[in-house]
PATOR-678097 format. One line per 5 residues: number of its first residue (from 0); their letters; for each residue x, y, z of C-alpha. Coordinates in nm, 3 decimals, decimal comma. Each point is the difference from the previous one (the first is absolute). Example, Ala and Ser with C-alpha at 12.3 -4.5 7.8 and 13.67 -1.06 7.14 Angstrom:
0> as> 1,230/-0,450/0,780 ~ 0,137/0,344/-0,066
This chain:
0> mqpla> 4,195/6,040/-3,361 ~ 0,238/0,289/0,075 ~ -0,207/0,138/0,293 ~ -0,014/-0,350/0,151 ~ 0,376/-0,039/-0,033
5> eagam> 0,059/0,337/0,163 ~ -0,241/-0,086/0,284 ~ 0,181/-0,331/0,054 ~ 0,337/0,176/0,011 ~ -0,135/0,246/0,257
10> lvgdf> -0,125/-0,286/0,220 ~ 0,341/-0,166/-0,016 ~ 0,172/0,327/0,084 ~ -0,236/0,065/0,292 ~ 0,062/-0,349/0,140
15> ykkcd> 0,377/0,045/0,008 ~ -0,031/0,342/0,165 ~ -0,148/-0,175/0,305 ~ 0,299/-0,231/0,043 ~ 0,279/0,061/0,252
20> evwav> 0,255/-0,105/-0,260 ~ -0,012/-0,093/-0,366 ~ 0,245/-0,250/-0,141 ~ 0,071/-0,099/-0,359 ~ 0,230/-0,260/-0,155
25> seisa> 0,142/0,238/-0,262 ~ 0,035/0,367/-0,087 ~ -0,230/-0,045/-0,299 ~ -0,278/-0,151/0,212 ~ 0,046/0,294/0,240
30> ealrs> -0,045/0,237/-0,294 ~ -0,321/-0,184/-0,090 ~ -0,134/0,071/0,350 ~ 0,087/0,367/-0,039 ~ -0,184/0,009/-0,332
35> ygykg> -0,314/-0,103/0,193 ~ 0,030/0,314/0,208 ~ 0,200/-0,126/0,296 ~ 0,250/0,270/0,101 ~ 0,157/-0,152/0,312
40> dvrim> 0,327/-0,182/0,048 ~ 0,049/-0,347/-0,145 ~ 0,252/-0,241/0,148 ~ 0,161/-0,229/-0,258 ~ 0,027/-0,355/0,135
45> rngte> 0,124/-0,222/-0,278 ~ -0,073/-0,370/-0,036 ~ 0,252/-0,251/0,122 ~ 0,070/-0,351/-0,114 ~ 0,123/-0,328/0,142
50> vrkpd> 0,367/0,023/-0,085 ~ 0,127/-0,343/-0,099 ~ 0,328/-0,097/-0,162 ~ 0,000/-0,141/-0,355 ~ 0,029/-0,379/0,000
55> rknvn> 0,146/-0,176/-0,304 ~ -0,206/-0,312/0,076 ~ -0,323/0,195/-0,053 ~ 0,127/0,138/-0,331 ~ 0,106/-0,344/-0,124
60> yvkst> -0,336/-0,149/0,099 ~ -0,188/0,269/-0,193 ~ 0,225/-0,041/-0,303 ~ -0,073/-0,372/-0,003 ~ -0,373/0,031/0,073
65> fnlgd> -0,064/0,259/-0,270 ~ 0,252/-0,153/-0,241 ~ 0,185/0,329/-0,038 ~ 0,290/0,019/-0,241 ~ 0,250/0,277/-0,053
70> vpvil> -0,239/0,266/-0,130 ~ -0,060/0,309/0,218 ~ -0,291/-0,042/0,242 ~ -0,248/0,284/0,054 ~ -0,222/-0,038/0,305
75> fvgqm> -0,333/0,155/0,092 ~ -0,136/-0,068/0,350 ~ -0,344/0,123/0,096 ~ -0,371/-0,031/-0,051 ~ -0,110/-0,103/-0,348
80> nwkkn> -0,194/0,320/-0,052 ~ 0,018/0,240/-0,294 ~ 0,032/0,295/0,241 ~ 0,355/-0,125/0,066 ~ 0,094/0,100/-0,358
85> iqkvl> 0,078/-0,361/-0,091 ~ -0,109/0,049/-0,361 ~ 0,292/0,234/-0,066 ~ 0,243/-0,264/0,128 ~ -0,154/-0,258/-0,235
90> eavsl> 0,017/0,241/-0,294 ~ 0,363/0,086/0,080 ~ 0,102/-0,367/0,013 ~ -0,187/-0,062/-0,326 ~ 0,184/0,290/-0,164
95> ldrqg> 0,337/-0,132/0,117 ~ -0,085/-0,347/-0,131 ~ -0,088/0,140/-0,343 ~ 0,331/0,186/-0,002 ~ 0,188/-0,325/0,066
100> yttkl> 0,073/0,056/0,370 ~ -0,105/-0,316/0,182 ~ -0,103/0,029/0,365 ~ -0,207/-0,197/0,248 ~ -0,281/0,180/0,182
105> ilagq> -0,135/-0,155/0,319 ~ -0,325/0,133/0,144 ~ -0,041/-0,096/0,366 ~ -0,339/0,069/0,154 ~ -0,372/-0,050/-0,043
110> gphte> -0,294/0,234/-0,037 ~ -0,325/0,090/-0,176 ~ 0,154/0,042/-0,345 ~ 0,208/-0,318/-0,015 ~ -0,188/-0,148/-0,295
115> eirsk> -0,010/0,332/-0,187 ~ 0,376/0,029/0,044 ~ 0,043/-0,357/-0,124 ~ -0,206/0,089/-0,309 ~ 0,211/0,311/-0,062
120> iteln> 0,316/-0,212/0,017 ~ -0,146/-0,228/-0,268 ~ -0,111/0,298/-0,209 ~ 0,352/0,146/0,010 ~ 0,145/-0,339/-0,097
125> ishiv> 0,237/-0,012/0,298 ~ -0,127/-0,315/0,174 ~ 0,336/-0,165/-0,068 ~ 0,188/0,258/0,209 ~ -0,251/0,079/0,277
130> emagh> -0,057/-0,216/0,308 ~ -0,304/0,064/0,220 ~ 0,117/-0,136/0,334 ~ -0,314/0,080/0,198 ~ 0,003/0,091/0,368
135> isdvn> 0,328/-0,088/0,171 ~ -0,052/-0,074/0,370 ~ 0,340/-0,161/0,060 ~ 0,242/0,278/0,096 ~ 0,299/-0,205/-0,114
140> ildgl> -0,143/-0,034/-0,351 ~ -0,084/0,371/-0,006 ~ 0,353/0,086/0,109 ~ 0,129/-0,235/-0,269 ~ -0,208/0,180/-0,263
145> ygvae> 0,135/0,336/0,113 ~ 0,350/-0,143/0,002 ~ -0,016/-0,153/-0,347 ~ -0,149/0,311/-0,162 ~ 0,224/0,263/-0,151
150> ilafp> -0,268/0,262/0,061 ~ -0,341/0,049/0,159 ~ -0,227/0,178/-0,248 ~ -0,258/0,188/0,206 ~ -0,145/0,296/-0,194
155> slydn> -0,303/0,038/0,228 ~ -0,137/0,353/0,046 ~ -0,237/-0,131/0,265 ~ 0,236/-0,116/0,276 ~ 0,153/0,208/0,278
160> spmvv> 0,334/-0,116/0,141 ~ -0,048/-0,353/-0,142 ~ 0,129/-0,289/0,206 ~ 0,117/-0,193/-0,306 ~ 0,263/0,263/-0,083
165> reaaa> 0,146/-0,042/0,349 ~ -0,020/-0,379/-0,013 ~ 0,178/-0,005/-0,337 ~ 0,269/0,238/0,123 ~ 0,068/-0,227/0,299
170> mmtps> 0,084/-0,271/-0,255 ~ 0,227/0,243/-0,193 ~ -0,250/0,039/-0,284 ~ -0,065/0,355/-0,126 ~ -0,343/0,120/-0,109
175> llvrr> -0,124/0,180/-0,310 ~ -0,256/0,262/0,102 ~ -0,188/0,282/-0,166 ~ 0,171/0,334/0,040 ~ -0,174/0,235/0,248
180> ssase> -0,229/-0,278/0,125 ~ -0,041/-0,055/0,373 ~ 0,162/-0,342/-0,042 ~ 0,316/0,164/-0,136 ~ 0,067/0,211/0,310
185> gitdg> 0,354/-0,061/0,122 ~ 0,120/-0,136/-0,335 ~ 0,293/0,165/-0,177 ~ -0,006/-0,106/-0,364 ~ 0,296/-0,224/-0,081
190> yngyl> 0,127/-0,006/0,359 ~ -0,244/-0,205/0,212 ~ -0,270/-0,063/-0,259 ~ -0,131/0,110/-0,336 ~ -0,263/0,250/-0,110
195> cedds> -0,215/0,010/-0,312 ~ -0,290/0,193/-0,144 ~ -0,354/-0,137/0,024 ~ 0,030/-0,142/-0,349 ~ 0,054/-0,355/-0,123
200> kdias> 0,256/0,110/-0,261 ~ 0,209/0,178/0,261 ~ -0,027/-0,298/0,236 ~ 0,129/-0,220/-0,284 ~ 0,279/0,248/-0,074
205> vlkrv> 0,118/0,006/0,363 ~ -0,021/-0,379/0,028 ~ 0,205/-0,041/-0,318 ~ 0,266/0,238/0,132 ~ 0,014/-0,155/0,346
210> lfeek> -0,019/-0,368/-0,097 ~ 0,201/0,000/-0,323 ~ 0,203/0,316/-0,050 ~ 0,109/0,065/0,360 ~ -0,051/-0,347/0,147
215> nrvrq> 0,330/0,010/0,191 ~ -0,130/0,292/0,209 ~ -0,328/-0,146/0,118 ~ 0,159/-0,203/0,282 ~ 0,165/0,311/0,145
220> vgrna> -0,331/0,187/-0,019 ~ -0,155/-0,294/0,185 ~ 0,266/0,020/0,271 ~ -0,064/0,373/0,034 ~ -0,373/-0,073/0,031
225> qmtip> 0,071/-0,248/0,278 ~ 0,207/0,259/0,189 ~ -0,239/0,294/-0,037 ~ -0,361/-0,121/-0,022 ~ -0,098/-0,276/0,248
230> vswdi> -0,060/0,099/0,362 ~ -0,070/-0,270/0,256 ~ -0,348/-0,005/0,153 ~ 0,174/-0,013/0,338 ~ 0,146/0,346/-0,063
235> vvedv> -0,333/0,132/-0,129 ~ -0,184/-0,137/0,305 ~ 0,253/0,166/0,232 ~ -0,063/0,334/-0,172 ~ -0,377/-0,050/0,016
240> ekcys> 0,014/-0,094/0,368 ~ 0,198/0,316/0,082 ~ -0,246/0,215/-0,197 ~ -0,297/-0,159/0,177 ~ 0,164/0,064/0,336
245> diiht> 0,061/0,366/-0,089 ~ -0,360/0,043/-0,119 ~ -0,141/-0,154/0,320 ~ 0,229/0,215/0,216 ~ -0,102/0,317/-0,185
250> kknrr> -0,369/-0,090/0,022 ~ 0,020/-0,062/0,375 ~ 0,175/0,332/0,060 ~ -0,266/0,184/-0,199 ~ -0,276/-0,157/0,208
255> tgrke> 0,168/0,089/0,331 ~ 0,091/0,348/-0,119 ~ 0,370/-0,052/0,065 ~ 0,252/0,184/-0,214 ~ 0,253/-0,189/-0,201
260> yv> 0,359/0,118/-0,019 ~ 0,212/-0,117/-0,288
């Protein structure tokens, strides 16, 4: 299999060498391209989000709909797929429950492993503290979920520049991400989010510290997240439009043989 993998990496590298520009959504994804043999420049163009203001009505609706009490709410938003590292979140919540730290975990999303995840919840004996909300198409309900949650637990090693981290930050909710993962880029531990190791025990340890031992700080971390993480799509589109214009201008000058002066 190794020769096939190397051949595939070479094909990927060769493809990008033919491009006028190569863009990536994060530094880590740019490094992945370089590992395939691409040696050119990579422009980092990060994802944006629709920046909306938190609305107390949405939070109250979600609290009522999901019958949420005063226990800390942990939220996961994304595809119900094991590649998202959901099992470690379930194991962490189970460990906290056995230690006497009661939380509420809400899983919002659907996917190919929904039933397997439901079975794992039963196996871990945490059905009483886990809510599988399914796919949320109503943006007001999704905003309410972000707003009611103390933290978004998103330990995925698969995602690059995940939208959910930006959406949560817009609602002043910090994220818990795996240290050195692509998803964690731009996060300063304890300032605008939280970092953990790729380990269910460490996830549980960080959650215990954040939700129970330092619970008065989490709101400030959420405010910092709101100030430093979300970027409006309007701003991103303006940047993209300018880059496209520059690329077209450069391409035209190359074809006509005109020199460019900077």
